[in-house]
N, C-alpha and C positions, 0 to 999 in steps of 0.2 A: 703813836699810842702804839704801844703791841697790846697782841691779845695772848690771852694765855693760853696753853696748848691745850685744856680743858675743855675751850669753845669751841671743837675741833668735837662731832659726831662719830662714836666709835666706828660705828659702822665705813663710816668713810675711810678710814684708817685703815681697817681688817679688809677696803678691797686696794688697797696701795699695794699690799705683802707679790712680791714674786708669786707666780705662782707652781714653779720651780721647787719651792721651799716648800710646801705642802706636799704632803706622805700621801701617797697614792693606794687605790683599795688592787693588791693584786689580783692578776685576772686566772682565775682556775684554769689550769687544762687537764684536760681529760683524757687519758690512752686506752686506745678502746682496746681491748685485750681478748682474746681467744680465748673464751671461757664455755661451761657447757649450753648456754646458750645459743651458742652459736655452730655446734654439731649435729644438731638435727635439720640445718639448713641445707648443711656441706652434705651432709650423708646423701639427701635427696639429691642433690643433685648428681652427686657419683653414681646412685643407681637408675633416675634416669640415663645417664650418660652411658651406662650398661647395660643397659635397655634398648637402646638406640644403636648403638654397636651387635649388638647381639642379633637385632632383627634385622639388620642390614647383612650383614655373616649371611643369615639359614635365608635370606631372602635372594640375594646374589645365587647362592649355592644352589637353592632349592630351583628358581628358574632354570640356572645351567641341567641341573638336573630332566626338568620335564621338557626342556628344547634339544636336548642332545643324547640324552642318555638311549643307551640300547633295549633298557626294560620296558620304557614306554614308545619302541618304535614301532611301525605297523609292520610286522616281519612277512608277514604274505597274506593272500585271501582267505587264507581258513578263517582269520582274527576279522573277519567283516563278516557281521549277524544280518541277514536279509530277512525281514517277512511282510507278510502282505502280499504277496508277489503269488498270482493264479496265471496268469498269459505272459508277463514277462519274465523272461529267463534271469537267473543269477547272474548265468556269463554277463549280458547285458548292461548289470548295475556295477559288479565286479570289475570292470573294464574301467569303471568311471578314474576307480580311484589307482589305475597303474600309476602315476606320476607319486604317490605319497607311500609306497612302498619301498620299505627303507629307510623313511623320515618321523619323528615323533609323530602321535596323534596329536598333539597341541599344536603343532602348526600347520595341521590342516586347515585351508579354509572350510568352513563349513559349509556356509551360505554358495559358498562358488560351485560345493560337490550338488548342494540341493535341489539350485538350479539346472544343472546338466541334468543331473535322473527329469526332474520336469522334464524335458526335451522331448524325453521318449515317449510316442503319442499314446500308451496305454497306462503311461501315469498322470496318476490326478494331480495328487499331490503326494512329497516325500519330505520326513523328515530323517536327517542324519545328527545322530548325538555320540559324543566320545565316551566310553566304558573305559574306567582306567582300571589296570596300569596300560592294555595294549590293545584295546578290541574297539571296535567301530560298526553301532548299530544302525540298518538303516528300515526303516518304517515306508511302507509302499499303499498309497489308496490307488487302486486302479480306476480305468472306466467304467462304468457301466453302459455298451450298447444296449440301444431302444428298437433298433430297427435296421434291416440290411437296407443298404445304398445301392441301387444302380445304377451304373460309370461307364457308359458302351455297352458288352457284351461280359461285364464282369460284375462279382457282387460282393461289396466293402461293404464294413460294419459301422455304425453312425452313433454317437451317443446321445444325450439330450442336448448337449450346448454346440451342436456343429462340428467336433470334431472327428473326422475321416480317421475310421482303423483298421489295419488290415487285419486278415480272417485269420485266428489264430489253424495251426495245423492239428490240434486236437479241441477247438473248440464244437462245440453241440446246444445252436442257439434255433429257438422257433420263435421268429420277428415278421409283422409284414414286411414287404416290400418299399422303400422310397422313391421315388426321383424326383427331377428338376433340380437338386443339386449338383453342384462338381469342386473341388476344391480350388477351380479358378474361382471360385465368385467368396468373397469377403466372408470370416469368420462370423461377424455380428448380425449379417443376413441367411446366413445359414443355423445361426442360433435362435434367430428368431421366427424361422419356420418350422426348425423340428420342438419350438416350446406350443407355437399353434399346434403341431401333431400329436405333443403331450397331452394336451390341452383338450383335442377331441377325442383320445385314445381312454382318457377320464371318462369324459362326461357322457358318452354311449353307455359306458359299463354301468353311469347311475342312470339313465335313462333305463335300462333293462340289462341286469347282470345276462356276463359272458358275451355282452355282444361287438367287444373288440377282436373276441377269436374268428369273428367273421369277417374282416377284415384284413383282403388281399395284399391290395398294394392303394400309395399316397400320392398324388401326384402334387407335388411342394412346387410348383414352377409360379405360381402366384399366389402370391401373401393376400391376397382377397377373395381366392377362391380354392378351398379344400374340395378337389377330387381325388373319390376313392372309390375304390370299387370293391363290392361289398358278395360275399359267396354264401348261397344258403338261404339267401331271403327267403324264398317259397315253399320250403323244403324240401319235401321229394320230388315236387311238380317239377321243378327245375334247377338245375347247376350252378346253370352259366351267371357266369358274374354279375352284376349290375351295376354301372357307375352315376353315382350319386355325386351332385353337386352342395358342396354345405354352407359355402362362405368362408367367412372366418369367424363367426362368432354363433352365439344361442344353438348350440349342437344338442343339448340335451332335447329339445320343444322338436326341436327337425328328425332330429332321429323317433322318435314318439309319434311322429305323426309319421312316417318313412312307415314303420313296425304295423301301423293299425291301418293303413290303407294299401301298401302294395300287393294285399291278394285282389284287390276289391280295383286295382290298376290294371293289373294282368289280364282279370277276368275282362274288362270291359276294351283292352286295347288290344290282346294277344301280347305276345311277349316283348317284354321291357327290357331295354337296351339303356337305358338313361332315364335319371331322374334330376329335375334344375327345383335344387330347394331355398332359392337363392332369396328370392321375394317373397315380401311379406305378407302377400292375400294369395297369393295363385302360384300354382306348383302343376310346370312344364313335367309331362311324361311323354319318351318319345318311345315307340314301340320298335321304329327301325329307321332307317338312315334316309328316309323317303319322307315321312310321315311326322310329325308333332302333333300331340293332342295338348291340353291347355286344362290344368284340373284342378276346382277352388278349393284352398283346404275348406274350406266351409261346408263344401259339398264332395267332399270326396268320394274317389269311385266311380265317380260319370265326367267322362272326357268334356 
């Protein structure tokens, strides 16, 4: 029994058609053209490249100019400006820059020069700056001495930090003399004892104005006992210095106790050679080398 062609669905017959016979939709290919919209991008790239090249050119030639040009070279010592020096000579400063003569100031190691300047004993701090096109400015802060230092038979100067300074030829100072320090002692120890000295000088002026002018000599051999030779304590009665042991603290009250009672102690025991104020409730007065009198602070003036 034969089936009619109409018995097959059309969809089945359509699927059996060869695919290559079908007309394919053409693929649209767009070609990118150099148009107006592309020009700003290329222009920005060209401009950036020009800037980079110009900057590199200027940097190269600018570097060569500042490092090697004679126009920025330190040709002589007259191009070095020195300020703040009262004791340190100009020659002592400028000779440190001897190796820089003829070279660009931009090649000068400023930190090294500053460190070399601060090796000079009188220089507390140094600042070195370049002044374009070819000058150097040196600003010095010199040390401030606060006392004479007795070292053997010589007198030197010493500052509040314990740095020992040579006496300048043209210097005119009026300081008490300190002893008990030497350059062989560690700087930290010298500094600690000089701080004690400075504190003492300030506090006795607080106790009575002008008292520091009566200080003749201070022995700093012991950090626990400041031994001070004071003059003029008895006015016109006796000009001989009196040695006073102040300990290491409470200088204001101890000095007031001394000034309030020195007249009475002298009247009671005669000429006073030394007074020991280290004890909280007792004062030891020595009228001479062979006698010792104990005087209570609460009953001052009685041996």
